[in-house]
Biotite code that builds the C-alpha atoms (Angstrom):
import biotite.structure as struc

atoms = struc.array([
    struc.Atom([7.996, 22.940, 19.418], chain_id="A", res_id=1, res_name="MET", atom_name="CA", element="C"),
    struc.Atom([6.573, 19.446, 19.019], chain_id="A", res_id=2, res_name="ASP", atom_name="CA", element="C"),
    struc.Atom([9.099, 16.933, 20.365], chain_id="A", res_id=3, res_name="VAL", atom_name="CA", element="C"),
    struc.Atom([7.401, 14.127, 18.431], chain_id="A", res_id=4, res_name="THR", atom_name="CA", element="C"),
    struc.Atom([7.711, 15.847, 15.032], chain_id="A", res_id=5, res_name="ALA", atom_name="CA", element="C"),
    struc.Atom([10.111, 14.256, 12.552], chain_id="A", res_id=6, res_name="PHE", atom_name="CA", element="C"),
    struc.Atom([13.025, 16.359, 11.296], chain_id="A", res_id=7, res_name="SER", atom_name="CA", element="C"),
    struc.Atom([11.779, 15.666, 7.748], chain_id="A", res_id=8, res_name="ASN", atom_name="CA", element="C"),
    struc.Atom([8.399, 14.292, 6.721], chain_id="A", res_id=9, res_name="PRO", atom_name="CA", element="C"),
    struc.Atom([8.059, 10.830, 5.236], chain_id="A", res_id=10, res_name="VAL", atom_name="CA", element="C"),
    struc.Atom([5.846, 10.402, 2.178], chain_id="A", res_id=11, res_name="PHE", atom_name="CA", element="C"),
    struc.Atom([4.090, 7.074, 1.704], chain_id="A", res_id=12, res_name="VAL", atom_name="CA", element="C"),
    struc.Atom([1.631, 5.735, -0.834], chain_id="A", res_id=13, res_name="LYS", atom_name="CA", element="C"),
    struc.Atom([-1.780, 5.114, 0.654], chain_id="A", res_id=14, res_name="ARG", atom_name="CA", element="C"),
    struc.Atom([-3.394, 1.958, -0.697], chain_id="A", res_id=15, res_name="GLY", atom_name="CA", element="C"),
    struc.Atom([-4.173, 1.550, -4.358], chain_id="A", res_id=16, res_name="SER", atom_name="CA", element="C"),
    struc.Atom([-5.862, 4.943, -4.660], chain_id="A", res_id=17, res_name="SER", atom_name="CA", element="C"),
    struc.Atom([-2.673, 6.735, -5.751], chain_id="A", res_id=18, res_name="TYR", atom_name="CA", element="C"),
    struc.Atom([-2.831, 9.029, -2.747], chain_id="A", res_id=19, res_name="LEU", atom_name="CA", element="C"),
    struc.Atom([0.378, 10.031, -1.023], chain_id="A", res_id=20, res_name="VAL", atom_name="CA", element="C"),
    struc.Atom([0.264, 10.666, 2.698], chain_id="A", res_id=21, res_name="GLN", atom_name="CA", element="C"),
    struc.Atom([2.719, 12.918, 4.501], chain_id="A", res_id=22, res_name="GLU", atom_name="CA", element="C"),
    struc.Atom([3.798, 11.503, 7.857], chain_id="A", res_id=23, res_name="ILE", atom_name="CA", element="C"),
    struc.Atom([5.205, 14.332, 9.958], chain_id="A", res_id=24, res_name="VAL", atom_name="CA", element="C"),
    struc.Atom([5.347, 12.897, 13.465], chain_id="A", res_id=25, res_name="ASP", atom_name="CA", element="C"),
    struc.Atom([5.198, 9.831, 15.677], chain_id="A", res_id=26, res_name="LEU", atom_name="CA", element="C"),
    struc.Atom([1.422, 9.993, 16.011], chain_id="A", res_id=27, res_name="LYS", atom_name="CA", element="C"),
    struc.Atom([1.008, 9.851, 12.237], chain_id="A", res_id=28, res_name="GLY", atom_name="CA", element="C"),
    struc.Atom([3.494, 6.992, 11.917], chain_id="A", res_id=29, res_name="ALA", atom_name="CA", element="C"),
    struc.Atom([1.797, 5.003, 14.684], chain_id="A", res_id=30, res_name="ILE", atom_name="CA", element="C"),
    struc.Atom([-1.662, 5.563, 13.181], chain_id="A", res_id=31, res_name="GLU", atom_name="CA", element="C"),
    struc.Atom([-0.416, 4.500, 9.745], chain_id="A", res_id=32, res_name="PHE", atom_name="CA", element="C"),
    struc.Atom([1.207, 1.357, 11.127], chain_id="A", res_id=33, res_name="LEU", atom_name="CA", element="C"),
    struc.Atom([-1.850, 0.493, 13.256], chain_id="A", res_id=34, res_name="GLU", atom_name="CA", element="C"),
    struc.Atom([-4.091, 0.785, 10.170], chain_id="A", res_id=35, res_name="GLU", atom_name="CA", element="C"),
    struc.Atom([-1.802, -1.411, 8.056], chain_id="A", res_id=36, res_name="TRP", atom_name="CA", element="C"),
    struc.Atom([-3.704, -4.567, 6.994], chain_id="A", res_id=37, res_name="PRO", atom_name="CA", element="C"),
    struc.Atom([-3.041, -7.462, 9.352], chain_id="A", res_id=38, res_name="GLU", atom_name="CA", element="C"),
    struc.Atom([-2.479, -9.891, 6.495], chain_id="A", res_id=39, res_name="ASP", atom_name="CA", element="C"),
    struc.Atom([0.382, -7.688, 5.217], chain_id="A", res_id=40, res_name="ARG", atom_name="CA", element="C"),
    struc.Atom([2.151, -7.229, 8.551], chain_id="A", res_id=41, res_name="ARG", atom_name="CA", element="C"),
    struc.Atom([5.625, -8.621, 9.027], chain_id="A", res_id=42, res_name="SER", atom_name="CA", element="C"),
    struc.Atom([8.523, -8.549, 11.440], chain_id="A", res_id=43, res_name="LEU", atom_name="CA", element="C"),
    struc.Atom([9.628, -5.251, 9.889], chain_id="A", res_id=44, res_name="ILE", atom_name="CA", element="C"),
    struc.Atom([6.175, -3.782, 10.522], chain_id="A", res_id=45, res_name="HIS", atom_name="CA", element="C"),
    struc.Atom([6.257, -5.012, 14.116], chain_id="A", res_id=46, res_name="GLU", atom_name="CA", element="C"),
    struc.Atom([9.753, -3.596, 14.646], chain_id="A", res_id=47, res_name="THR", atom_name="CA", element="C"),
    struc.Atom([8.788, -0.198, 13.223], chain_id="A", res_id=48, res_name="ALA", atom_name="CA", element="C"),
    struc.Atom([5.650, -0.021, 15.354], chain_id="A", res_id=49, res_name="LEU", atom_name="CA", element="C"),
    struc.Atom([7.571, -1.013, 18.486], chain_id="A", res_id=50, res_name="ARG", atom_name="CA", element="C"),
    struc.Atom([10.263, 1.617, 17.757], chain_id="A", res_id=51, res_name="ALA", atom_name="CA", element="C"),
    struc.Atom([7.595, 4.299, 17.321], chain_id="A", res_id=52, res_name="CYS", atom_name="CA", element="C"),
    struc.Atom([5.885, 3.402, 20.598], chain_id="A", res_id=53, res_name="TYR", atom_name="CA", element="C"),
    struc.Atom([9.225, 3.319, 22.418], chain_id="A", res_id=54, res_name="GLN", atom_name="CA", element="C"),
    struc.Atom([10.161, 6.743, 21.026], chain_id="A", res_id=55, res_name="ALA", atom_name="CA", element="C"),
    struc.Atom([6.753, 8.064, 22.042], chain_id="A", res_id=56, res_name="TYR", atom_name="CA", element="C"),
    struc.Atom([7.431, 6.794, 25.567], chain_id="A", res_id=57, res_name="ASP", atom_name="CA", element="C"),
    struc.Atom([10.879, 8.425, 25.550], chain_id="A", res_id=58, res_name="GLY", atom_name="CA", element="C"),
    struc.Atom([12.763, 5.120, 25.507], chain_id="A", res_id=59, res_name="LEU", atom_name="CA", element="C"),
    struc.Atom([14.271, 5.563, 22.022], chain_id="A", res_id=60, res_name="LYS", atom_name="CA", element="C"),
    struc.Atom([15.417, 8.626, 20.087], chain_id="A", res_id=61, res_name="PRO", atom_name="CA", element="C"),
    struc.Atom([12.919, 10.075, 17.621], chain_id="A", res_id=62, res_name="LEU", atom_name="CA", element="C"),
    struc.Atom([15.365, 9.515, 14.752], chain_id="A", res_id=63, res_name="GLY", atom_name="CA", element="C"),
    struc.Atom([15.398, 5.769, 15.427], chain_id="A", res_id=64, res_name="VAL", atom_name="CA", element="C"),
    struc.Atom([11.609, 5.621, 15.121], chain_id="A", res_id=65, res_name="ALA", atom_name="CA", element="C"),
    struc.Atom([11.660, 7.657, 11.900], chain_id="A", res_id=66, res_name="ARG", atom_name="CA", element="C"),
    struc.Atom([14.372, 5.428, 10.430], chain_id="A", res_id=67, res_name="ASP", atom_name="CA", element="C"),
    struc.Atom([12.390, 2.319, 11.393], chain_id="A", res_id=68, res_name="ALA", atom_name="CA", element="C"),
    struc.Atom([9.274, 3.742, 9.745], chain_id="A", res_id=69, res_name="PHE", atom_name="CA", element="C"),
    struc.Atom([11.237, 4.591, 6.582], chain_id="A", res_id=70, res_name="VAL", atom_name="CA", element="C"),
    struc.Atom([12.681, 1.066, 6.556], chain_id="A", res_id=71, res_name="GLY", atom_name="CA", element="C"),
    struc.Atom([9.192, -0.386, 6.824], chain_id="A", res_id=72, res_name="PHE", atom_name="CA", element="C"),
    struc.Atom([7.918, 1.856, 4.017], chain_id="A", res_id=73, res_name="ALA", atom_name="CA", element="C"),
    struc.Atom([10.825, 0.902, 1.751], chain_id="A", res_id=74, res_name="LYS", atom_name="CA", element="C"),
    struc.Atom([10.321, -2.802, 2.377], chain_id="A", res_id=75, res_name="ARG", atom_name="CA", element="C"),
    struc.Atom([6.567, -2.494, 1.809], chain_id="A", res_id=76, res_name="ALA", atom_name="CA", element="C"),
    struc.Atom([7.200, -0.612, -1.450], chain_id="A", res_id=77, res_name="GLY", atom_name="CA", element="C"),
    struc.Atom([5.202, 2.427, -0.374], chain_id="A", res_id=78, res_name="ILE", atom_name="CA", element="C"),
    struc.Atom([7.947, 4.996, 0.253], chain_id="A", res_id=79, res_name="LEU", atom_name="CA", element="C"),
    struc.Atom([7.521, 7.957, -2.077], chain_id="A", res_id=80, res_name="GLU", atom_name="CA", element="C"),
    struc.Atom([10.381, 10.187, -3.157], chain_id="A", res_id=81, res_name="ASP", atom_name="CA", element="C"),
    struc.Atom([10.125, 13.806, -1.986], chain_id="A", res_id=82, res_name="LEU", atom_name="CA", element="C"),
    struc.Atom([11.086, 15.182, -5.410], chain_id="A", res_id=83, res_name="GLU", atom_name="CA", element="C"),
    struc.Atom([8.255, 13.218, -7.038], chain_id="A", res_id=84, res_name="ALA", atom_name="CA", element="C"),
    struc.Atom([5.703, 14.501, -4.537], chain_id="A", res_id=85, res_name="VAL", atom_name="CA", element="C"),
    struc.Atom([6.717, 18.154, -4.173], chain_id="A", res_id=86, res_name="THR", atom_name="CA", element="C"),
    struc.Atom([5.092, 19.486, -7.385], chain_id="A", res_id=87, res_name="PRO", atom_name="CA", element="C"),
    struc.Atom([1.795, 17.852, -6.418], chain_id="A", res_id=88, res_name="TRP", atom_name="CA", element="C"),
    struc.Atom([1.890, 19.279, -2.916], chain_id="A", res_id=89, res_name="ILE", atom_name="CA", element="C"),
    struc.Atom([2.583, 22.774, -4.238], chain_id="A", res_id=90, res_name="ALA", atom_name="CA", element="C"),
    struc.Atom([-0.385, 22.438, -6.601], chain_id="A", res_id=91, res_name="ALA", atom_name="CA", element="C"),
    struc.Atom([-2.748, 21.098, -3.946], chain_id="A", res_id=92, res_name="SER", atom_name="CA", element="C"),
    struc.Atom([-5.227, 23.526, -2.392], chain_id="A", res_id=93, res_name="ASN", atom_name="CA", element="C"),
    struc.Atom([-6.683, 21.113, 0.142], chain_id="A", res_id=94, res_name="SER", atom_name="CA", element="C"),
    struc.Atom([-3.832, 21.217, 2.664], chain_id="A", res_id=95, res_name="GLY", atom_name="CA", element="C"),
    struc.Atom([-4.969, 17.877, 4.028], chain_id="A", res_id=96, res_name="GLY", atom_name="CA", element="C"),
    struc.Atom([-1.551, 16.241, 4.041], chain_id="A", res_id=97, res_name="GLY", atom_name="CA", element="C"),
    struc.Atom([-2.375, 14.090, 1.037], chain_id="A", res_id=98, res_name="GLN", atom_name="CA", element="C"),
    struc.Atom([-1.497, 14.736, -2.563], chain_id="A", res_id=99, res_name="ALA", atom_name="CA", element="C"),
    struc.Atom([-2.863, 12.806, -5.471], chain_id="A", res_id=100, res_name="GLN", atom_name="CA", element="C"),
    struc.Atom([-0.212, 11.537, -7.892], chain_id="A", res_id=101, res_name="VAL", atom_name="CA", element="C"),
])
């Protein structure tokens, strides 16, 4: 069992390409936050990234990091609803963790 895996995945829009990315663990959340454009970073981004690193180091519960990432995604306007994404995931044959919507 992966101790860094989220209890439920988080779906976020990826750029302006209409791709939705499934974030399933701390590594994915950290990578997403690290790749976020510097000119769009904010205190919420910084807080989410810090929470993810602290959870990765065992200093914070995993749920706190997930909640911080969800809060960042909501504030950035990139959080995607699971019900909106599910039909696209079921129809996708690629299995790459991204569904086009």
